[in-house]
C-alpha positions as CSV (number, residue, x, y, z in Angstrom):
1,M,0.0,0.0,0.0
2,L,1.3,3.4,-1.0
3,Q,1.4,5.8,2.0
4,I,0.5,9.5,1.8
5,S,1.1,12.0,4.5
6,K,1.2,15.3,2.6
7,L,-1.5,17.4,1.0
8,M,-0.8,20.3,-1.3
9,P,-3.9,22.6,-1.3
10,Q,-5.0,23.0,-4.9
11,G,-1.6,21.7,-6.0
12,A,0.1,25.0,-4.9
13,G,3.6,25.3,-6.3
14,L,3.2,22.5,-8.9
15,A,3.3,23.0,-12.6
16,P,-0.2,22.6,-14.1
17,V,1.2,19.9,-16.5
18,L,2.2,17.8,-13.4
19,I,-1.2,18.1,-11.9
20,K,-2.9,17.2,-15.2
21,R,-0.7,14.1,-15.5
22,A,-1.3,13.0,-11.9
23,A,-3.3,9.9,-11.0
24,T,-6.7,10.8,-9.4
25,V,-8.7,9.6,-6.5
26,E,-12.5,10.3,-6.4
27,L,-13.7,10.8,-2.8
28,D,-17.0,11.9,-1.3
29,W,-17.3,14.5,1.4
30,D,-17.5,11.9,4.2
31,V,-14.1,10.5,3.3
32,R,-12.4,13.9,2.4
33,Q,-13.1,15.3,5.9
34,K,-11.2,12.4,7.5
35,S,-7.5,12.6,8.1
36,R,-6.9,8.8,7.8
37,F,-8.5,6.6,5.1
38,D,-7.7,4.0,2.5
39,A,-8.6,4.3,-1.2
40,T,-7.7,3.2,-4.7
41,D,-6.4,5.7,-7.2
42,S,-7.1,5.9,-10.9
43,A,-3.9,3.9,-11.6
44,G,-5.3,1.0,-9.5
45,R,-2.9,1.5,-6.6
46,Q,-4.1,1.0,-3.0
47,I,-3.3,4.2,-1.0
48,G,-3.2,4.8,2.7
49,V,-3.7,8.4,3.6
50,F,-2.4,9.6,6.9
51,L,-2.8,13.4,7.1
52,P,-2.4,15.7,10.2
53,R,-5.6,15.6,12.3
54,G,-8.1,18.2,11.2
55,T,-6.9,18.2,7.6
56,V,-9.7,18.3,5.0
57,A,-9.1,17.3,1.4
58,R,-10.9,19.5,-1.2
59,G,-11.5,18.8,-4.8
60,G,-8.4,20.0,-6.7
61,D,-6.0,19.3,-3.8
62,V,-3.0,17.1,-4.6
63,L,-1.7,14.3,-2.4
64,L,2.0,13.6,-2.3
65,A,2.9,9.9,-1.9
66,E,5.9,8.5,-0.2
67,D,7.4,7.5,-3.6
68,G,7.1,11.1,-4.9
69,S,4.0,10.4,-7.1
70,L,1.1,12.9,-7.2
71,I,-2.6,12.1,-6.8
72,R,-5.2,14.7,-7.5
73,V,-8.3,14.7,-5.4
74,I,-11.6,14.8,-7.2
75,A,-14.8,15.6,-5.2
76,A,-17.1,12.6,-6.0
77,A,-20.7,13.1,-6.9
78,Q,-22.9,12.1,-3.9
79,A,-26.5,12.5,-2.7
80,V,-27.2,16.2,-1.9
81,L,-30.2,18.5,-1.6
82,R,-30.0,21.6,-3.9
83,I,-31.8,24.6,-2.4
84,T,-33.1,27.4,-4.7
85,P,-35.5,30.3,-4.2
86,C,-39.0,29.9,-5.5
87,S,-39.2,31.8,-8.8
88,D,-42.9,32.6,-8.3
89,H,-42.9,34.3,-4.9
90,G,-39.3,34.1,-3.5
91,T,-36.1,36.1,-3.9
92,P,-32.4,35.3,-3.7
93,Y,-32.5,36.8,-0.2
94,D,-34.4,33.6,0.9
95,L,-31.1,31.7,0.4
96,I,-29.4,34.0,2.9
97,R,-32.1,33.2,5.4
98,A,-31.8,29.5,4.7
99,A,-28.0,29.7,5.1
100,Y,-28.5,31.5,8.5
101,H,-30.9,28.8,9.8
102,L,-28.7,25.9,8.5
103,G,-25.6,27.5,10.0
104,N,-27.4,27.8,13.4
105,R,-27.7,24.0,13.2
106,H,-24.0,23.6,12.3
107,V,-25.0,21.9,9.0
108,P,-22.2,21.6,6.5
109,I,-23.4,23.8,3.6
110,E,-22.1,24.7,0.2
111,L,-22.8,28.3,-0.8
112,K,-23.3,29.3,-4.4
113,P,-24.7,32.6,-5.7
114,D,-27.9,31.0,-7.0
115,H,-28.3,27.9,-4.7
116,L,-27.2,26.1,-1.6
117,K,-26.3,22.4,-1.1
118,I,-26.5,20.2,1.9
119,E,-26.4,16.5,2.6
120,P,-29.8,14.8,2.5
121,D,-31.9,15.3,5.7
122,H,-35.7,15.0,5.5
123,V,-36.2,17.2,8.6
124,L,-34.1,20.1,7.2
125,A,-35.8,19.6,3.8
126,G,-39.2,20.1,5.4
127,M,-38.0,23.2,7.2
128,L,-36.6,24.7,4.0
129,R,-39.8,23.9,2.1
130,A,-41.8,25.6,4.8
131,M,-39.6,28.7,4.1
132,H,-40.9,28.5,0.5
133,L,-37.6,27.3,-0.9
134,I,-37.4,24.6,-3.6
135,V,-35.5,21.6,-2.3
136,T,-34.4,19.2,-5.1
137,P,-32.5,15.9,-4.4
138,G,-29.5,15.4,-6.7
139,N,-26.2,13.6,-7.1
140,E,-23.4,16.2,-7.3
141,A,-20.0,17.0,-5.9
142,F,-20.2,18.6,-2.4
143,E,-17.7,21.2,-1.2
144,P,-19.1,22.7,2.0
145,E,-17.7,25.9,3.5
146,S,-14.8,25.4,5.8
147,G,-15.8,28.1,8.2
148,A,-14.2,31.4,9.1
149,Y,-11.9,29.9,11.8
150,A,-11.1,26.6,10.1
151,S,-7.5,25.7,9.8
152,G,-6.4,24.8,6.3
153,G,-8.8,27.4,4.8
154,H,-7.9,30.7,3.4
155,A,-4.9,32.3,5.0
156,P,-5.2,35.8,6.5
157,H,-4.4,38.4,3.8
158,D,-4.2,42.0,3.1
159,H,-7.3,43.6,1.5
160,G,-5.3,46.5,0.1
161,H,-7.0,49.0,2.3
162,E,-6.1,50.5,5.6
163,H,-8.3,49.3,8.4
164,S,-8.4,46.4,10.8
165,H,-11.1,43.7,10.8
166,H,-10.7,43.3,14.6
167,A,-13.2,45.0,16.9
């Protein structure tokens, strides 16, 4: 079994041609949020992934194997609920309200300008429908938000203006 203990977020620092040529591994959200798992890559190799605790693999990340080979992570299609505003009597603002309520329940949620995605949950689906949102089951890649304080997310950066974001 090929061991992996390093993840390169979005293949940072690698030439695009190397990423394109890399083997791939297709993983759903449940597996990608674990720091230790076994899988089979597109070359048919058994891989054992041992990442630092709390590490989350995202679609487009690159795993570096002990033999120096690269394996690009693909977010696998999985069961999701796609949430959209009702075109007859809703507005895009309804998505903001839904995201707020889902966030209060600590639900992993993928945010897009025109829709939200969550993992299937009939209770949450009922709540969202009661808010006059359209909830459609689907099978798509799922990339929930990592959260404002999550490690491994976006690093602090300069916005190019002179003020602090601290209160």
